[in-house]
N, C-alpha and C positions, 0 to 999 in steps of 0.2 A: 384584612384579606378577604376577597370575594368569596361567595358560596360556588362550587363549582358543581353543575348537574351534569351527571354522568348517565342520563338516561338514554339508552340507544347506542352508547360508545360500544364499540367491538373489543372483545378481548385479543390483545395483541402479544405474540411471542417474540423471540429474536429471530434473527435472520440466519437461514442455513449457510455454510459455508460452502464455499465453491472453488472448482478448480477449473484449469484451462488457460487460453492464451485470450486476453482481452486488450480492447483498444481502450486506454485510459488517457486521461488529462489531469495534470497536478491542479488541483483546486485550493489549496491553502498549504502554508509553511508555517509552523511554529517552532521556535526556541524552546529546548527542553535541557534537562540534566538528569542522569542517574539519581535516584533518590535514596538507593542503599547499595552498599558494597555487594558485588557479586561477581559476574565473570570481569567486570570493570569496576574500576574504584568508584565510590559514592563521589557525586558531583561531575563525572564525565559530561561534558557539553556535547550537544548534538541538536538534530531537527527531527520533528516530526512532521511527515509529508503526508498529506490526504490526496488519494487517487480516486478518481471518479469513473467508472465505467461508461463508456459512451455510445455502447450497443449491444445488440444481442439479449439474451435471455435475463442477463443481470444489470441493464440499462440503469442507469443513476445509481447504481450500490457503490458504496464507499470502501476503501481499502486505505488502512493507514499502515505507515511503517516507520519506525524510528532508525536515523542514521547517527552513528556516534562518531566523534572526532577523535579517534583512537587509532594509534597505528594499526592495530590488528584488525579494524573494521572498515578502515578508509575506502579498501577496493570496493565494497557494494556501493559507495556514494559516488566514487568516480564512475563506476559502470551506468549507474542511473543517471548521472550528469550528461555523461556521452550520449546515453540513447535518447534523452532529450532533444538533440541537435543544436542546444545553446553553445555547447563546449565540445572541442576536439580532445582527442588524448593528450596532443602535444602541450594543449592548456593546462592541463593537470599534472605537469610532470615537477612542479614547484610550489611555492607557497602561493596562493591565490586568494584574494578576497571574493567569495561568491557573491553575486547581486542574485539574492534569493527571490526577490520580486520579479525578476525577468522569468522565473521557471513557471510562474502561474500561467496556467492554460497550455504549457506544453504537453504535446500528445506523444504518448509511446505506447509501446506493446509490452504487457507483463504478462508473464507464466505464473500461476498461482497453483498451490497445492492446499491440502487441508491439514492443519495441525490437529491431531487428535485431540479429543477431551480428554482432561485429567480430572482428579478429586477436586482442584482448585478452580479451573476454567472449563469453560465450554469449548467445543470445536470451534476454530477461526481458520479465516482464510489468510493464508501467508504468500507474500512474493517470494518466487524462487529466482526471478531472473529478468532482467529489461533489455529491450530491444529497441531500435527504432521503429516508428510506426511507418507501415506499409499501407497506404492508401488504397493500393490495388487489391489488398487482402481483404477477403470476407471474413467479418469476425462474428458475423450474426450466429453461427452454429456453432462457435467455440464455446467453451465452459460447459463440460457435459453435464454439469448440474449434480454432481454427487453431494448428498445430503450429509449433516452433521454426524448422522447415524449409520452413513454408509460403510460398508466394508470394501469399496474399491479402493485400490492402492493408487496414488500419484503416478 
């Protein structure tokens, strides 16, 4: 292993959680499964989707969301797929083999909130809803920048 020289390296902290409406693109999708039983049984399959903010104060920030392939949670995935513009609601009325690769680069609008800090986890950015991207909307002032320690309610 090489010797690492930390001279001049700045101390870095975590990123503050943020809320608001944001123009994002899907930049990665990975298959996943629940590791332990909880609200869903252990081994429930799903995907982790990485969204990248494309403009405004949080430009280039990442937001990740898990979508589980369970009847009680498929509505969230359905809403996101329609918001990408790659699928219509009618396409998602039956069984479908989603081509995940076609979603990379899809632009949409997400509304985020701050999930408060707990004893176990730091505060985090959580997606509340998905909408089709509107190129005529100004997203530069969106995301009002409440920090993880903020008392502002979403």
